[in-house]
C-alpha positions as CSV (number, residue, x, y, z in Angstrom):
1,M,49.8,69.6,136.1
2,K,50.9,68.5,139.6
3,S,54.5,69.5,139.1
4,E,53.3,72.9,137.9
5,Q,51.2,73.4,141.0
6,K,54.2,72.4,143.2
7,K,56.5,74.9,141.4
8,I,53.9,77.7,142.0
9,A,53.5,76.6,145.7
10,D,57.3,76.5,146.2
11,E,57.5,80.0,144.7
12,R,54.7,81.2,147.0
13,I,56.5,79.8,150.1
14,R,59.7,81.7,149.2
15,I,57.7,84.9,148.6
16,L,55.9,84.5,152.0
17,F,59.2,84.0,153.8
18,R,60.7,87.0,152.2
19,E,57.6,89.1,153.2
20,A,57.8,87.7,156.7
21,E,61.4,88.9,157.1
22,K,60.5,92.3,155.6
23,A,57.5,92.7,158.0
24,L,59.6,91.7,161.0
25,K,62.2,94.3,160.1
26,E,59.4,96.9,160.1
27,N,58.3,95.7,163.6
28,K,55.1,94.1,162.4
29,K,55.4,90.8,164.4
30,M,51.8,89.6,163.9
31,R,52.0,90.1,160.2
32,S,55.3,88.3,160.0
33,R,53.9,85.4,162.1
34,R,50.9,85.2,159.8
35,Y,53.1,84.9,156.7
36,V,55.1,82.1,158.2
37,Q,51.8,80.3,159.2
38,M,50.5,80.7,155.6
39,A,53.8,79.3,154.2
40,R,53.6,76.3,156.4
41,K,50.0,75.6,155.3
42,V,51.0,75.8,151.7
43,S,53.9,73.5,152.2
44,T,51.7,71.0,154.0
45,K,48.9,71.1,151.4
46,Y,51.3,70.6,148.5
47,Q,53.7,68.3,150.4
48,I,56.7,70.5,149.8
49,P,59.4,70.1,152.5
50,L,60.8,73.2,154.1
51,R,64.4,71.8,154.0
52,H,66.5,75.0,154.1
53,L,63.8,77.2,155.6
54,K,63.2,74.9,158.6
55,R,65.6,76.8,160.8
56,K,64.4,80.2,159.9
57,F,61.2,80.2,162.1
58,C,60.0,79.0,165.5
59,K,58.1,75.8,165.3
60,K,55.9,76.7,168.3
61,C,55.0,80.3,167.8
62,S,55.8,80.7,164.1
63,I,57.9,83.8,164.4
64,F,60.5,84.5,161.8
65,F,64.1,84.3,163.2
66,I,66.4,87.3,163.1
67,P,69.4,86.8,165.4
68,G,69.5,89.3,168.2
69,K,65.9,90.4,167.7
70,T,63.8,87.2,167.9
71,L,66.5,84.6,168.2
72,R,69.4,83.9,170.6
73,V,72.1,81.6,169.1
74,R,74.6,79.8,171.4
75,T,77.2,77.1,170.6
76,R,78.3,74.3,172.8
77,K,81.7,73.0,171.9
78,K,81.7,69.9,174.2
79,D,78.8,68.2,172.5
80,C,79.0,70.1,169.1
81,R,75.6,71.8,169.2
82,V,74.1,75.1,168.1
83,I,71.3,76.1,170.4
84,Y,68.5,78.4,169.1
85,T,66.3,80.0,171.7
86,C,63.2,81.9,170.6
87,M,63.0,85.2,172.4
88,E,59.2,85.4,171.9
89,C,58.1,82.0,173.5
90,G,61.3,80.6,174.9
91,T,61.3,77.4,172.8
92,I,64.8,75.8,172.5
93,Q,65.9,74.0,169.4
94,R,69.2,72.1,169.3
95,Y,71.1,71.3,166.1
96,R,74.3,69.2,165.8
97,Y,77.3,70.3,163.8
98,V,80.4,68.6,162.6
99,K,83.8,70.0,163.5
100,E,86.2,70.6,160.7
101,K,89.2,68.2,160.7
102,K,92.6,69.9,160.8
103,K,94.7,69.3,157.7
104,I,98.3,68.3,158.3
């Protein structure tokens, strides 16, 4: 019973993120934001982690990220970071990355 509920909730989260992306492409920011908020509520209620979806929205204003439209992406080579800047609220998120080792 529980696993079935989690499967349905996981599917619902994916659908909501798809709809959020579609709404933002149609310039409906508030609708997109609402879809992301609903997806986050579902994930909290059913304790489903948003592993691969975590970096697709702003944690502060809940806007879906589309690079160039709602997101600025910068890389810093000296400390191996990718910097996401939300263009709606200005929140900055930093993520580390690992450099590829050269094969000899």
